[in-house]
DRENPA-3360 file (N, C-alpha, C; in nm, 2 decimals, always signed):
BEGIN
1 = MNEMSTDA = +12.90/+11.25/+11.97/+12.84/+11.20/+11.85/+12.92/+11.22/+11.73 ~ +12.93/+11.13/+11.66/+12.99/+11.15/+11.50/+12.89/+11.16/+11.40 ~ +12.79/+11.28/+11.40/+12.71/+11.26/+11.28/+12.78/+11.36/+11.18 ~ +12.73/+11.35/+11.07/+12.78/+11.43/+10.94/+12.67/+11.54/+10.94 ~ +12.71/+11.64/+10.90/+12.61/+11.76/+10.88/+12.58/+11.74/+10.73 ~ +12.46/+11.82/+10.71/+12.40/+11.80/+10.58/+12.51/+11.88/+10.48 ~ +12.57/+11.98/+10.53/+12.69/+12.05/+10.46/+12.80/+11.95/+10.41 ~ +12.84/+11.86/+10.50/+12.95/+11.75/+10.48/+12.88/+11.65/+10.37;
9 = IGGLYRID = +12.77/+11.63/+10.38/+12.70/+11.55/+10.30/+12.69/+11.60/+10.16 ~ +12.66/+11.71/+10.17/+12.66/+11.80/+10.02/+12.77/+11.80/+9.97 ~ +12.90/+11.81/+10.05/+13.03/+11.81/+9.99/+13.06/+11.69/+9.93 ~ +13.02/+11.58/+10.00/+13.06/+11.45/+9.89/+12.98/+11.43/+9.78 ~ +12.86/+11.51/+9.76/+12.79/+11.49/+9.65/+12.81/+11.61/+9.55 ~ +12.90/+11.71/+9.58/+12.89/+11.83/+9.53/+12.79/+11.91/+9.52 ~ +12.71/+11.91/+9.61/+12.57/+11.99/+9.61/+12.59/+12.06/+9.75 ~ +12.50/+12.17/+9.75/+12.48/+12.25/+9.88/+12.41/+12.19/+10.00;
17 = GSTVRRRI = +12.46/+12.22/+10.10/+12.39/+12.13/+10.24/+12.23/+12.18/+10.22 ~ +12.19/+12.31/+10.17/+12.06/+12.34/+10.19/+11.99/+12.26/+10.07 ~ +12.04/+12.19/+9.98/+11.97/+12.10/+9.88/+11.96/+11.97/+9.95 ~ +12.06/+11.93/+10.03/+12.05/+11.79/+10.09/+11.93/+11.81/+10.20 ~ +11.92/+11.92/+10.26/+11.80/+11.93/+10.37/+11.68/+11.93/+10.28 ~ +11.67/+12.00/+10.18/+11.54/+11.99/+10.10/+11.50/+11.85/+10.07 ~ +11.62/+11.79/+10.01/+11.59/+11.66/+9.96/+11.54/+11.56/+10.08 ~ +11.61/+11.57/+10.19/+11.57/+11.48/+10.30/+11.41/+11.51/+10.34;
25 = ARARESVL = +11.40/+11.65/+10.34/+11.25/+11.69/+10.38/+11.13/+11.64/+10.28 ~ +11.16/+11.64/+10.15/+11.08/+11.57/+10.06/+11.07/+11.43/+10.07 ~ +11.18/+11.37/+10.08/+11.17/+11.23/+10.11/+11.11/+11.20/+10.24 ~ +11.12/+11.25/+10.34/+11.03/+11.22/+10.47/+10.88/+11.24/+10.42 ~ +10.85/+11.37/+10.38/+10.72/+11.39/+10.34/+10.67/+11.29/+10.24 ~ +10.72/+11.25/+10.15/+10.68/+11.15/+10.05/+10.65/+11.00/+10.11 ~ +10.75/+10.98/+10.22/+10.72/+10.84/+10.28/+10.59/+10.87/+10.39 ~ +10.58/+10.97/+10.44/+10.46/+10.99/+10.53/+10.35/+11.01/+10.46;
33 = RSMRAQLR = +10.34/+11.06/+10.33/+10.21/+11.06/+10.24/+10.17/+10.93/+10.19 ~ +10.28/+10.84/+10.16/+10.24/+10.71/+10.13/+10.18/+10.61/+10.25 ~ +10.25/+10.65/+10.36/+10.21/+10.58/+10.46/+10.06/+10.60/+10.51 ~ +10.02/+10.74/+10.51/+9.89/+10.80/+10.54/+9.78/+10.71/+10.44 ~ +9.82/+10.71/+10.30/+9.73/+10.63/+10.22/+9.72/+10.49/+10.24 ~ +9.83/+10.44/+10.27/+9.81/+10.28/+10.29/+9.75/+10.26/+10.43 ~ +9.76/+10.34/+10.53/+9.69/+10.31/+10.66/+9.55/+10.33/+10.64 ~ +9.53/+10.44/+10.56/+9.38/+10.47/+10.53/+9.31/+10.36/+10.47;
41 = EAMKLTPG = +9.37/+10.31/+10.36/+9.32/+10.21/+10.27/+9.33/+10.06/+10.33 ~ +9.44/+10.03/+10.39/+9.45/+9.90/+10.44/+9.40/+9.84/+10.56 ~ +9.39/+9.97/+10.65/+9.36/+9.94/+10.80/+9.23/+10.01/+10.82 ~ +9.18/+10.09/+10.72/+9.08/+10.18/+10.74/+9.05/+10.26/+10.88 ~ +9.18/+10.33/+10.90/+9.19/+10.41/+11.01/+9.14/+10.55/+10.97 ~ +9.08/+10.62/+11.09/+9.03/+10.76/+11.08/+9.15/+10.84/+11.06 ~ +9.15/+10.97/+11.01/+9.24/+11.06/+11.02/+9.33/+11.10/+11.15 ~ +9.24/+11.10/+11.25/+9.30/+11.11/+11.38/+9.38/+10.98/+11.41;
49 = EIEGVLAV = +9.34/+10.86/+11.37/+9.42/+10.75/+11.43/+9.54/+10.73/+11.32 ~ +9.51/+10.78/+11.22/+9.65/+10.79/+11.12/+9.77/+10.87/+11.19 ~ +9.71/+11.01/+11.22/+9.82/+11.10/+11.26/+9.88/+11.04/+11.39 ~ +9.80/+10.97/+11.47/+9.85/+10.92/+11.61/+9.97/+10.82/+11.57 ~ +9.92/+10.73/+11.46/+10.04/+10.62/+11.43/+10.17/+10.70/+11.38 ~ +10.13/+10.78/+11.28/+10.24/+10.86/+11.22/+10.34/+10.94/+11.31 ~ +10.28/+11.00/+11.42/+10.36/+11.06/+11.51/+10.48/+10.98/+11.56 ~ +10.42/+10.86/+11.61/+10.50/+10.76/+11.67/+10.62/+10.71/+11.54;
57 = VESQVDLS = +10.58/+10.68/+11.44/+10.64/+10.63/+11.31/+10.75/+10.75/+11.28 ~ +10.70/+10.85/+11.29/+10.80/+10.98/+11.23/+10.92/+10.99/+11.33 ~ +10.89/+11.00/+11.46/+11.00/+11.00/+11.56/+11.09/+10.86/+11.53 ~ +11.04/+10.77/+11.51/+11.15/+10.64/+11.47/+11.22/+10.66/+11.35 ~ +11.15/+10.73/+11.23/+11.22/+10.75/+11.12/+11.33/+10.86/+11.14 ~ +11.31/+10.96/+11.23/+11.43/+11.06/+11.24/+11.53/+11.00/+11.32 ~ +11.51/+10.90/+11.43/+11.62/+10.82/+11.46/+11.69/+10.73/+11.38 ~ +11.64/+10.66/+11.29/+11.69/+10.58/+11.20/+11.78/+10.68/+11.10;
65 = LSRLLKKP = +11.72/+10.78/+11.06/+11.80/+10.87/+10.97/+11.93/+10.90/+11.03 ~ +11.92/+10.94/+11.17/+12.02/+10.97/+11.23/+12.14/+10.87/+11.26 ~ +12.07/+10.76/+11.27/+12.19/+10.65/+11.26/+12.24/+10.61/+11.14 ~ +12.18/+10.64/+11.03/+12.23/+10.61/+10.90/+12.33/+10.72/+10.86 ~ +12.31/+10.83/+10.89/+12.40/+10.96/+10.86/+12.51/+10.95/+10.95 ~ +12.54/+10.89/+11.07/+12.67/+10.88/+11.13/+12.78/+10.84/+11.06 ~ +12.90/+10.89/+11.09/+13.03/+10.86/+11.04/+13.04/+10.72/+11.10 ~ +13.11/+10.64/+11.01/+13.15/+10.51/+11.06/+13.26/+10.50/+11.13;
% end
């Protein structure tokens, strides 16, 4: 697999790999927070239902991020 490490990505942007990891974690949390709110409001799901949906979505987000971060 030709994936870039967070340290390599950090090198491209002249930041530390730990900064890249923190930014990815914050972005992931922001997306999930927004999705929770939207699912609660638009679909009137219960907290348990929301967490079930997000468990599936989160695994797909991780797969998509992995694909995006692969070296061309």
